[in-house]
C-alpha positions as CSV (number, residue, x, y, z in Angstrom):
1,M,-30.1,-24.9,-31.9
2,A,-26.6,-25.8,-32.6
3,T,-24.5,-29.0,-32.1
4,D,-22.0,-26.3,-30.4
5,A,-24.8,-25.0,-28.0
6,F,-26.0,-28.6,-27.0
7,D,-22.3,-29.2,-25.8
8,S,-22.0,-25.9,-24.2
9,L,-25.2,-26.9,-22.3
10,A,-24.3,-30.2,-21.4
11,E,-20.4,-28.9,-20.3
12,T,-22.5,-26.6,-17.8
13,L,-24.7,-28.7,-16.4
14,V,-22.0,-31.8,-15.9
15,R,-19.2,-29.4,-14.2
16,G,-20.9,-27.4,-12.1
17,S,-22.8,-28.2,-8.5
18,E,-23.5,-31.7,-10.1
19,Q,-19.5,-32.6,-10.2
20,S,-19.3,-31.4,-6.5
21,Y,-22.2,-33.3,-5.9
22,V,-20.6,-36.7,-7.0
23,E,-16.9,-35.7,-5.5
24,Y,-18.7,-35.5,-1.8
25,L,-20.7,-38.4,-2.2
26,T,-18.0,-40.6,-3.6
27,E,-15.3,-38.9,-0.5
28,R,-17.9,-39.4,2.1
29,F,-18.3,-43.3,1.0
30,L,-14.5,-43.4,0.6
31,D,-14.1,-42.2,4.6
32,M,-16.8,-44.7,5.4
33,L,-14.9,-47.4,3.9
34,D,-12.0,-46.3,4.9
35,E,-13.2,-46.7,8.8
36,A,-14.7,-50.0,8.5
37,V,-11.4,-51.3,7.0
38,T,-9.5,-49.8,9.8
39,N,-12.1,-51.0,12.6
40,P,-13.7,-54.0,11.2
41,D,-16.7,-54.1,14.1
42,R,-17.9,-50.8,12.5
43,L,-19.0,-52.1,9.4
44,Q,-22.6,-53.0,10.6
45,V,-22.9,-49.5,12.2
46,L,-21.7,-47.7,8.9
47,A,-23.9,-49.8,7.1
48,S,-27.3,-48.7,9.0
49,R,-25.8,-45.1,8.1
50,S,-24.8,-45.3,4.6
51,R,-28.0,-44.3,3.3
52,T,-28.9,-41.6,5.3
53,A,-25.3,-40.2,4.3
54,A,-25.9,-40.5,1.0
55,M,-29.5,-38.7,0.9
56,A,-27.8,-36.2,3.0
57,A,-25.0,-35.9,0.3
58,W,-27.6,-35.1,-2.4
59,D,-30.1,-32.8,0.4
60,R,-26.7,-30.8,0.3
61,F,-25.9,-30.1,-3.5
62,R,-30.2,-30.2,-4.5
63,G,-30.7,-26.7,-4.5
64,K,-27.3,-25.8,-6.5
65,V,-28.2,-28.6,-9.1
66,T,-31.8,-27.3,-9.7
67,K,-31.5,-24.1,-10.0
68,E,-28.1,-24.0,-12.1
69,T,-30.0,-26.5,-14.2
70,Q,-33.4,-24.4,-14.5
71,D,-31.3,-21.5,-15.0
72,A,-29.1,-22.7,-17.7
73,F,-31.7,-24.2,-19.7
74,T,-33.9,-21.6,-19.8
75,E,-31.6,-19.3,-21.0
76,A,-30.8,-21.6,-24.0
77,M,-34.1,-22.1,-24.4
78,R,-34.6,-18.4,-24.9
79,G,-31.9,-17.9,-27.6
80,E,-33.4,-20.3,-29.6
81,D,-36.7,-19.1,-29.5
82,E,-35.2,-15.7,-30.5
83,H,-33.0,-17.1,-33.1
84,L,-36.4,-19.1,-34.6
85,V,-38.3,-16.2,-34.2
86,S,-35.9,-14.2,-36.1
87,S,-35.8,-16.5,-39.1
88,L,-39.5,-17.1,-39.1
89,A,-40.0,-13.2,-39.2
90,R,-37.3,-12.3,-41.9
91,A,-39.3,-15.1,-44.3
92,Y,-42.6,-13.9,-43.3
93,G,-42.4,-10.8,-42.9
94,Y,-43.8,-9.8,-39.7
95,D,-43.1,-10.6,-35.9
96,H,-44.7,-12.2,-33.5
97,T,-43.7,-10.7,-29.7
98,L,-43.1,-13.8,-27.0
99,T,-46.3,-14.8,-25.1
100,T,-47.1,-15.5,-21.4
101,R,-47.6,-19.4,-22.7
102,A,-44.1,-19.3,-24.5
103,N,-42.6,-18.0,-21.3
104,N,-44.5,-20.8,-19.0
105,E,-43.7,-23.7,-21.9
106,M,-39.9,-22.4,-21.6
107,N,-39.5,-22.5,-17.8
108,E,-42.2,-26.3,-17.7
109,A,-39.2,-27.4,-20.2
110,A,-36.2,-26.1,-17.8
111,R,-38.0,-28.1,-14.7
112,G,-38.6,-30.9,-16.7
113,M,-34.7,-31.2,-17.0
114,S,-34.1,-30.3,-13.2
115,E,-36.9,-33.6,-12.4
116,V,-34.2,-35.3,-14.8
117,M,-31.1,-34.4,-13.2
118,R,-33.0,-35.4,-9.8
119,R,-34.1,-38.8,-10.4
120,Q,-30.4,-39.2,-11.8
121,N,-29.0,-38.6,-8.5
122,V,-31.4,-40.1,-6.3
123,A,-30.9,-43.2,-8.5
124,L,-26.8,-42.7,-8.0
125,A,-27.3,-42.2,-4.3
126,D,-28.9,-45.7,-3.9
127,D,-26.6,-47.5,-6.1
128,M,-23.8,-45.9,-4.3
129,T,-25.1,-47.2,-1.0
130,D,-25.8,-50.6,-2.2
131,A,-22.2,-51.0,-3.9
132,W,-20.5,-49.3,-0.7
133,Y,-21.9,-52.3,1.1
134,R,-20.6,-55.4,-1.2
135,V,-17.1,-53.4,-1.5
136,T,-16.5,-52.9,2.0
137,S,-17.6,-56.4,2.8
138,D,-15.1,-57.6,0.6
139,A,-12.7,-55.4,2.0
140,V,-13.1,-56.0,5.5
141,T,-13.6,-60.0,4.7
142,G,-10.0,-59.8,3.5
143,T,-8.5,-57.2,5.8
144,E,-9.7,-60.1,8.4
145,M,-7.8,-62.9,6.8
146,G,-4.7,-61.2,6.6
147,K,-4.6,-59.0,3.5
148,S,-2.0,-55.8,4.0
149,Y,-4.1,-52.3,4.4
150,R,-2.7,-51.7,0.9
151,D,-4.0,-54.5,-0.9
152,V,-7.4,-54.0,0.1
153,M,-7.7,-50.5,0.2
154,E,-6.4,-50.4,-3.6
155,D,-8.8,-52.6,-4.7
156,A,-11.8,-51.8,-3.2
157,V,-11.1,-47.7,-3.8
158,S,-10.7,-48.8,-7.7
159,R,-14.3,-51.1,-7.5
160,L,-15.8,-47.8,-5.4
161,S,-14.5,-45.8,-8.1
162,D,-16.4,-47.1,-10.3
163,A,-19.6,-47.5,-8.5
164,G,-19.3,-43.7,-7.9
165,L,-19.3,-42.7,-11.1
166,E,-22.2,-45.2,-12.7
167,T,-26.1,-44.4,-12.6
168,I,-29.1,-46.6,-13.5
169,D,-31.3,-44.9,-15.7
170,Y,-34.7,-44.7,-14.3
171,R,-36.5,-45.4,-17.9
172,S,-34.5,-47.9,-19.4
173,G,-32.7,-49.5,-16.3
174,V,-29.1,-49.1,-18.4
175,R,-26.1,-48.4,-16.1
176,T,-24.2,-45.7,-17.4
177,T,-21.3,-43.2,-16.3
178,I,-23.2,-40.0,-14.1
179,D,-20.9,-37.5,-16.8
180,A,-22.4,-38.9,-19.8
181,A,-25.6,-39.8,-18.7
182,T,-26.1,-36.2,-18.1
183,R,-24.7,-34.8,-21.4
184,R,-27.2,-37.3,-22.9
185,H,-29.8,-35.9,-20.8
186,V,-29.4,-32.6,-21.7
187,V,-28.8,-33.0,-25.5
188,S,-32.0,-34.8,-25.5
189,Q,-34.2,-32.9,-23.3
190,A,-32.5,-29.8,-25.5
191,N,-33.4,-31.3,-28.4
192,Q,-37.0,-32.2,-27.9
193,A,-37.7,-28.8,-26.1
194,R,-36.3,-26.9,-28.9
195,G,-38.7,-28.8,-31.2
196,D,-41.7,-28.2,-29.4
197,L,-41.1,-24.2,-29.3
198,L,-40.7,-24.9,-33.3
199,M,-44.0,-26.7,-33.4
200,R,-45.4,-23.7,-31.9
201,R,-43.8,-21.2,-33.7
202,C,-44.8,-22.9,-37.0
203,D,-48.5,-23.3,-35.7
204,E,-48.2,-19.4,-34.8
205,W,-47.2,-18.7,-38.6
206,G,-48.9,-21.3,-40.5
207,C,-45.5,-22.6,-41.8
208,D,-46.3,-26.4,-42.3
209,L,-42.8,-27.6,-43.5
210,V,-39.7,-28.4,-42.3
211,M,-36.2,-29.7,-42.9
212,V,-33.7,-31.6,-40.9
213,S,-30.4,-30.4,-40.7
214,A,-27.2,-33.0,-41.8
215,H,-23.9,-33.3,-40.8
216,F,-21.1,-35.7,-41.6
217,G,-20.3,-38.9,-39.6
218,A,-24.1,-39.1,-38.3
219,R,-25.8,-42.3,-37.2
220,P,-26.3,-44.5,-40.3
221,S,-30.1,-45.1,-39.5
222,H,-30.2,-41.2,-39.1
223,A,-28.5,-40.4,-42.2
224,V,-31.2,-41.7,-44.3
225,W,-33.7,-38.9,-43.6
226,Q,-31.3,-36.0,-42.8
227,G,-30.9,-33.0,-44.8
228,R,-34.4,-33.4,-46.0
229,V,-38.0,-30.9,-45.8
230,Y,-40.6,-33.0,-44.4
231,S,-44.6,-32.2,-43.9
232,R,-45.7,-32.0,-40.4
233,S,-49.4,-32.6,-41.4
234,G,-48.1,-35.3,-43.7
235,R,-50.7,-33.7,-46.1
236,D,-48.4,-31.8,-48.6
237,P,-48.1,-34.6,-51.7
238,K,-44.6,-32.7,-52.4
239,Y,-43.2,-33.7,-49.3
240,P,-43.0,-36.7,-46.9
241,S,-44.9,-37.1,-43.3
242,L,-42.5,-35.7,-40.6
243,D,-43.9,-38.6,-38.3
244,Y,-43.5,-41.9,-40.9
245,G,-40.2,-40.4,-41.9
246,T,-38.3,-39.1,-38.8
247,G,-40.7,-41.0,-35.8
248,Y,-40.7,-37.6,-34.7
249,H,-43.9,-37.9,-32.8
250,G,-43.1,-41.5,-31.6
251,T,-44.9,-42.7,-34.4
252,G,-43.7,-44.7,-37.6
253,P,-40.8,-47.1,-38.4
254,H,-37.9,-44.7,-36.9
255,A,-40.1,-44.5,-34.3
256,A,-40.5,-48.2,-33.6
257,L,-37.1,-49.3,-33.8
258,G,-36.2,-46.4,-30.8
259,D,-34.3,-44.3,-33.2
260,R,-36.3,-41.4,-33.7
261,L,-35.5,-37.8,-34.7
262,C,-35.1,-35.9,-31.7
263,G,-34.5,-38.8,-29.5
264,V,-31.9,-40.0,-27.4
265,N,-28.5,-38.8,-28.4
266,C,-29.5,-37.5,-31.7
267,L,-27.6,-34.3,-32.4
268,H,-29.9,-33.2,-35.6
269,S,-32.4,-30.5,-35.5
270,L,-35.4,-29.2,-36.6
271,S,-36.0,-25.7,-39.0
272,P,-39.0,-24.1,-40.7
273,W,-38.5,-24.5,-44.2
274,V,-40.0,-21.8,-46.8
275,E,-40.7,-22.4,-49.9
276,G,-38.3,-19.9,-52.2
277,Y,-36.2,-18.6,-49.2
278,S,-35.1,-21.4,-47.3
279,Q,-31.8,-23.3,-47.9
280,L,-31.7,-27.2,-47.5
281,P,-27.9,-27.9,-45.8
282,S,-26.0,-30.0,-48.3
283,T,-25.9,-34.0,-47.7
284,D,-22.3,-34.1,-50.4
285,F,-19.9,-34.9,-47.9
286,S,-17.0,-36.0,-50.4
287,E,-14.7,-33.3,-49.1
288,Q,-15.0,-34.5,-45.7
289,E,-14.6,-38.6,-46.8
290,E,-11.2,-37.2,-48.9
291,R,-9.9,-35.4,-46.0
292,V,-10.5,-38.1,-43.6
293,G,-10.3,-41.3,-45.9
294,M,-13.5,-42.8,-45.0
295,T,-17.5,-42.5,-45.5
296,S,-19.5,-40.7,-43.4
297,D,-20.4,-44.5,-42.1
298,E,-16.7,-45.5,-41.0
299,Y,-16.1,-41.9,-39.4
300,Y,-19.3,-43.0,-37.5
301,A,-18.4,-46.5,-36.1
302,A,-14.3,-45.0,-35.4
303,R,-15.5,-41.9,-33.4
304,Q,-18.2,-44.6,-31.5
305,K,-14.6,-46.7,-30.6
306,Q,-13.1,-43.4,-29.9
307,R,-15.9,-42.4,-27.1
308,G,-15.7,-46.1,-25.8
309,M,-12.3,-46.0,-25.3
310,E,-11.9,-42.3,-23.9
311,R,-14.8,-43.8,-21.4
312,Q,-11.9,-46.4,-20.6
313,V,-9.6,-43.7,-19.8
314,R,-11.9,-41.5,-17.8
315,Q,-12.5,-44.8,-16.1
316,F,-9.0,-45.2,-14.8
317,K,-8.3,-42.1,-14.0
318,R,-10.4,-41.4,-11.5
319,R,-9.5,-44.8,-10.2
320,V,-6.1,-43.7,-9.5
321,A,-7.0,-39.8,-8.9
322,L,-9.2,-41.4,-5.7
323,G,-6.3,-44.1,-4.8
324,Q,-3.5,-41.5,-4.8
325,E,-5.8,-39.0,-3.0
326,R,-5.8,-41.9,-0.3
327,G,-2.0,-42.1,0.4
328,L,-2.3,-45.4,-2.2
329,D,0.1,-46.4,-4.8
330,M,-2.2,-47.9,-7.5
331,T,0.4,-49.4,-9.4
332,A,-1.8,-51.7,-11.5
333,D,-4.6,-49.1,-12.6
334,R,-1.5,-46.5,-13.7
335,Y,-0.5,-49.1,-15.9
336,R,-3.8,-49.9,-17.1
337,L,-4.6,-46.0,-17.7
338,G,-1.1,-45.9,-19.6
339,R,-2.1,-48.5,-21.9
340,A,-5.7,-47.1,-22.3
341,Q,-4.4,-44.0,-23.5
342,A,-1.5,-45.4,-25.8
343,S,-4.9,-47.5,-27.2
344,L,-6.9,-44.2,-28.0
345,R,-3.6,-42.3,-29.2
346,G,-2.5,-44.8,-32.0
347,H,-6.5,-45.4,-32.7
348,C,-7.1,-41.9,-33.3
349,K,-3.5,-42.1,-35.2
350,Q,-4.8,-44.7,-37.6
351,Y,-8.3,-42.8,-38.7
352,G,-6.8,-39.2,-38.5
353,L,-9.3,-38.3,-35.4
354,T,-8.7,-35.2,-33.3
355,R,-8.0,-36.2,-29.7
356,D,-11.0,-34.8,-27.3
357,Y,-8.7,-34.1,-24.1
358,E,-12.1,-32.6,-22.3
359,R,-13.9,-36.3,-22.5
360,E,-10.5,-38.2,-21.1
361,R,-10.6,-35.6,-18.0
362,A,-11.8,-38.1,-14.8
363,Y,-15.0,-37.0,-13.3
364,A,-15.2,-35.3,-9.7
365,V,-11.7,-36.0,-8.6
366,A,-9.4,-33.3,-7.4
367,E,-6.2,-33.7,-9.7
368,Q,-5.8,-35.4,-12.9
369,P,-3.4,-38.4,-12.7
370,R,-1.1,-39.6,-15.3
371,G,-0.4,-43.2,-16.3
372,L,2.5,-45.4,-17.3
373,G,4.1,-46.7,-19.8
374,R,6.2,-49.3,-20.4
375,V,8.9,-50.4,-18.5
376,A,12.5,-50.9,-19.5
377,F,14.5,-52.7,-16.8
378,S,17.9,-53.3,-15.5
379,V,18.9,-56.0,-12.4
380,G,22.2,-56.6,-10.5
381,T,25.0,-58.7,-11.5
382,H,24.5,-61.8,-9.3
383,A,20.8,-62.0,-10.1
384,Q,21.6,-61.4,-13.9
385,T,23.9,-64.9,-13.1
386,R,21.1,-66.5,-11.4
387,M,18.5,-66.0,-14.4
388,A,20.8,-66.7,-16.7
389,E,21.3,-70.3,-14.8
390,R,17.8,-71.1,-15.0
391,G,17.2,-69.9,-18.5
392,I,15.2,-66.8,-17.7
393,T,15.7,-64.2,-20.6
394,D,15.6,-60.2,-21.0
395,T,12.1,-60.7,-23.4
396,Q,10.7,-62.8,-20.3
397,I,11.3,-60.0,-18.1
398,A,10.2,-57.0,-20.2
399,Q,6.7,-59.4,-20.5
400,A,6.6,-59.9,-16.7
401,L,7.0,-55.6,-16.5
402,N,4.5,-54.9,-19.0
403,D,1.8,-57.6,-19.7
404,P,0.5,-59.4,-16.4
405,L,-0.8,-56.8,-14.6
406,H,-2.5,-59.0,-12.0
407,E,0.9,-59.9,-10.9
408,L,1.5,-56.6,-9.4
409,S,-0.8,-57.6,-6.3
410,V,1.3,-60.6,-5.7
411,T,3.5,-60.3,-2.4
412,T,5.9,-62.3,-0.7
413,D,9.5,-62.7,1.3
414,E,12.2,-60.2,-0.6
415,R,15.4,-62.4,-0.2
416,G,17.6,-62.6,-3.3
417,H,15.1,-60.5,-5.2
418,A,16.2,-58.3,-7.5
419,K,14.4,-54.5,-7.9
420,K,13.7,-52.2,-10.6
421,V,13.0,-48.4,-10.2
422,I,10.0,-47.2,-12.8
423,G,10.6,-43.6,-13.3
424,H,11.7,-43.0,-10.1
425,E,8.3,-43.7,-8.6
426,V,7.8,-47.1,-8.0
427,T,10.1,-49.8,-7.2
428,V,9.0,-53.2,-9.0
429,V,10.5,-56.5,-7.4
430,I,11.6,-59.5,-9.7
431,N,12.1,-62.7,-8.7
432,P,15.1,-64.2,-10.5
433,D,14.0,-67.8,-9.9
434,T,10.9,-67.3,-11.8
435,G,10.9,-63.9,-13.5
436,K,7.6,-62.7,-12.2
437,I,7.0,-59.7,-10.5
438,V,6.0,-60.2,-7.0
439,T,5.6,-56.8,-5.0
440,T,5.5,-53.2,-6.1
441,Y,5.8,-50.0,-4.0
442,P,6.9,-46.6,-4.2
443,T,10.4,-45.5,-4.1
444,G,11.7,-43.7,-1.5
445,K,13.1,-44.9,2.4
446,K,9.8,-43.9,3.7
447,A,7.8,-45.4,1.3
448,R,9.8,-49.1,1.5
449,R,9.6,-48.6,5.3
450,R,5.8,-48.8,4.9
451,Y,5.2,-51.6,3.0
452,G,7.5,-53.8,4.4
453,A,10.3,-53.6,2.1
454,E,12.9,-53.3,4.3
């Protein structure tokens, strides 16, 4: 199975009913968060119902997710088997039809994939329940201490947004985003299922030799064994053992390091090798290295950093989107989003990488939000005079606007403060005595009244 087929299968499962489940689960908990903040006395009642609500959300989507997973996985495996059989038939001159046993094995692989998804989603529901109580308890406490609804909800929505996108892997215990976890599971399970099909077909044709695919930018620990021929039995004196050379069956030095062929996030695949018929993939990447100005290892490192920056963009987009759906301003996170996008843009430009906008899309939200960039500013004559008297420069004001994001949430009375409209969307209030931001609110008369700005 080619990498693009892996991605296509993963995208089908990530963006289908799985996304609808995550969106519904998050919205349900945001509703309960809003209810608890508005009516603090309801916290314990809502807490007692939270786990039931989480599992009810999974029950609502379980059938759809399971069916989509099994259907898409089975179709992909059938296509792989047809391609595998046709290549062996051309090499050996005869064909083997798809047996009942092969059908059963493919169906079993599909059921295994749906079980992985089930465990992942139950783990998400459990973790979301625990996170909801922590976040909501803090929000209720903040409300009772006199914090504004806006400040409490913006912080809580951001925290709950992150929790609603993460799951704890049931095997390793590692936390990861739900969309990334789904992609990883799909790619890994599909690769392993494809490998099982290959081994069975090679047994039927009596083919002992297999070759490993190769690609530019491979993980350095995988690059050492890509593009080579291996003996499945380990008895062919001309070729190294598949198990020892790649750790494919969980043995050998590579498996001991947890970095085996067709393991987690491995994009390599196996193909039959027929002496005198098959051709090895090229491992001469000089053309690619010249084009991108990097070695394969350097390109891998640059792409890995890009993946991390994309995760940050998705995180901030999701925070902003969920907050805005609740009528919140989310200015601080919009700044963080703008900066994360600028950093990603700069990284891709520096290393000649292509932006993958699908990987920057916020997961399970109604609309993709926009970030805020650096801010130009202007203040009135009276405020300028006061700032000049106190030695506050334009540069200091620019830094106040563009750097200390944590100050955006500070509120105080606004007598004598200068105001700045950002992109006709947000007003920033600056204290001319200190040059620091003291509050922000959406531009517009109704918004100013809502946030107590006039």
